[in-house]
N, C-alpha and C positions, 0 to 999 in steps of 0.2 A: 543601500544594500539590496541586492536582487534575491527574491525569495520564491521558492517553489514548494508548495505544500504537497508532499508526495503521497499522502493518503488522507482523503477528506470526503465525507459523505454529504455533499452540498445540498442534496435534496431534503435534508432534515433541518435546515436553518432558513431563516428569513432573509429578505433582501437587504435590510439595514445591516445585519451582521456581515453579509457578503461585502457590502460597501466598506465596512470597517476593516475587513481583511485587505481590500485594495488600498485603502488609506494607509494601512500599516506597512505596505510595501510588497504584499503578495501579488506577483505578476502572473503566476500560472499554478495550476493545481491538477492533481490526479484523483479522479473519482473511480474507485474500483467497485465492482459488484460486491455486495455484502456476502459474507460467508454463511449467513443465517437469515432466513425469512421468518418473521415472527408470525407463525401460523402455519397452515398447511394449504398449499396452492397447487393449481394445475400449471403446466408449462407456460400457458398463454400469459399468466400473470408475470412470470419472469421475463418473457419477451416484451411485455408492456413496460416493465422497469427498464430494460435495455433501450427501448425506443424512447422513453421519457428522458433518459440521460443524454442520448445522442441528438434527439430532435428538439429538446426544450432546455435542459440544464446547460448544455454547452453554449447555446445562444443567449440565454437569460443571464448567465454569469459573465459572459463576454461583454454584455451591454454595460456592465459595471466595472469593466477594466481588467478582468482576470481571464486568461486563456485556459480553457478546460480540456483535459485529455481523459480518456476513459480506459478502464480495464474491464474485460468481459470474462465472466466465469459462472459456472453452475454452483450454487451454494450446496454445502453438504447436508444441510437440514432445512426443511421447509417446503420441499417438493413432494407432492403426493406419491405414495408408494409405487415403485416400478416405473416412474416416469422420467428418471434421470437420463435414460438413453435418448428420449425425445429431445431433451434440452441439449445434450451433447451433440446430436446430429445437426442442430440449428446453429451452434456456436461458430463454425467456420465462416458462415455467411456474414455474421456481425463483425468478425475479426478483419474483414476487408474494408470496413468503414475508415475514413481518413483519421478520425479522432481516436480510434482505438489503437493504443500503442503497447498494450501488454495483455497477458492473461492473468486474471487475478480479481479478487483474492481467492486462491485455492489453499489447500493445506490440511492440517490435522488439529483436532482438539483433544481427542482421547486415543487416537491411532487404532481405532477398530477396523475391521475388514472393509466396511463400507467406505469410510473416509480414505483409506489407503487406495482402494480401487478407484474412487473418483479422482483422487489426486493424480494417480498414474495415467488415467484416461486424459486428463487435461494437460498434463505434461506432454503427452504425445501430440495433442492438438497444437500446443504452443510450438513444439519442434517443427511441425509441418508448416506452420505459419511464419516461422522465424521470429517469434516475439519473445521478449523477456517475461519473467514471472514475478508476481507479488504473492508471497507465501504467508499465510496466517498461521499462528501458533497459539498455544494457551497463554493466558495472561501470567505475568511473573509470580503471582500469588497462588496459582493453582498447583496442587501437590505433584501433578504429573508433568510439569513443564520441562524439567531437565531431561527425563526419559523421552518425552515426545519430541523435543528439539533434536535429540540424537536420531530418532526415527525419521524425522523430516529430512535431515541431511542424508541419511542412509537411502531413502527413497530417491532423492535427487541424484545421488551417485549411481544407484542401481540402474536408473533410467538414462544415465550418461548425458544428462542435461548440462550445458555449460554453466558452471557455478557463478561465473562473473556476470551472468545475465539473470541472477535470482536475487530478489530482495527478501531477506528473512526479517519479516516485520514483527512488531510487538516486543521488541527487545526489553528485557529487564536486567538488572545487575547480576542476577544469579545465572544467566546464560550468556552474558556479554562476551566473555573471553572465548567461549565455544563458538559463537557466531563470528567473531573477528578472525578466528583461525580457520574457519570453514572454507574460505575461498569465495563465499557469497557476499553480497552487499548487505551491510547491517542497517536495518531500518529502525530508527529511534522513534517510537510512538509516544507522543506527549499526551497522556490521558490519566485520569484519576487512578486507574489500576495498573499503570505501566511505569511511566517516568514523568517527573515534573520538568518544566522548561529548564530549571537550574541544573537538574541532574543530567539532562541531555547535553547541555552546554559543557558541563564538567567532563562527560565522556569524550566529547570532541577535543577538548583542551588537553586531556591526559593521554590521548592516543594519536599523536601527530603522524606516526608512520602508517596509520590505518585510515587517514582522512580521505583518501581516494575511494574508499569503499564504505562510506557512511552517508546516509540521507536521513532527512527528518520529516515527519508527518504529524498532523494534529490528531488524527484518529477521531475527528469530530463526528458526533452523532451517536456514539455508543459510550458516553461516559461523562461529558460535561467539563472536559478540560478547557474548552473554549476555542472559539474560532480564531483567536489571536495567539495560539500556542507556538507556532513557528516564529512569529514576530517576537514573542517573549524570549524564546531560546536565542535568537539572533542578537537581541538586545543584551542578554546576559553575557554572551561571548564577547560582544563589543565592549561592554562595561568592564569585563575582566582583562581587556587589553589585547584581544586577538585581532590581528590585521583583518580588514574587510575582505581582502583577497582570500584569506584562509576560511573565513566564515562562508563566503560565497562558494567555496569549493563543495561544502556539504549542503548548502541551501539552494544552489543553482547549478553549478557546473556538473556535479555528479549525476543528478537526475536527468538533466538535459542530455548528457552523453548516454546514460543507461537506456532511456526510452527513445532515443533518436529524435528528439524534438526539433521542430523547425524554427522555434523562437530564437531570435538572435541574442 
């Protein structure tokens, strides 16, 4: 089976775990910019993170057999006060890099004015660059998740961004149907506070009509679900009798089409 991990923070794991991903069948991966920097940083720190992803992570992980693509975005928390404009001004330069295939992860956690302003600014940048979006939302257990999911969809519609070019990531069971009906791509994040591999497999199995609009990511780096999360979900689907062609629709074909990847 061909596997693409659609959301994985590879800078936070070691080489041996990356090898295990490759051994498990992961051929390609998306490394988005984090929505949160743990601390308070000047814009130069964010630019260094982008440079590290494009100059080091892409090549390092490729040496172990996994093609890496990147999402560029300005996190909504972690940048020193009033410095977001500096970061936004720099973004278009990085979006021209060959391995940058989307803007993300952007989005909302609590839907305050700052988050919504920054999300709208980056939607406009993505429009100008002709790139799809990876959109972060609250974890399924957070009390505001239903209302904020509605607000995310509203912002996307207000900005008239093509919904079929948007991944609504971090799906939980309590917002699943809302996401499937939104017109966006539903991102199943396998992580301790989102979905188990078995739950992700079950969602794919139970929604055959929506399989063209579902992708799967490990969300590795912010929870400990493991570097083999996508492998485990694919195994669960195969174990349940799903044809490989149907499994690869969500683990390979959909992300390849969405992000316009050159991999064959």
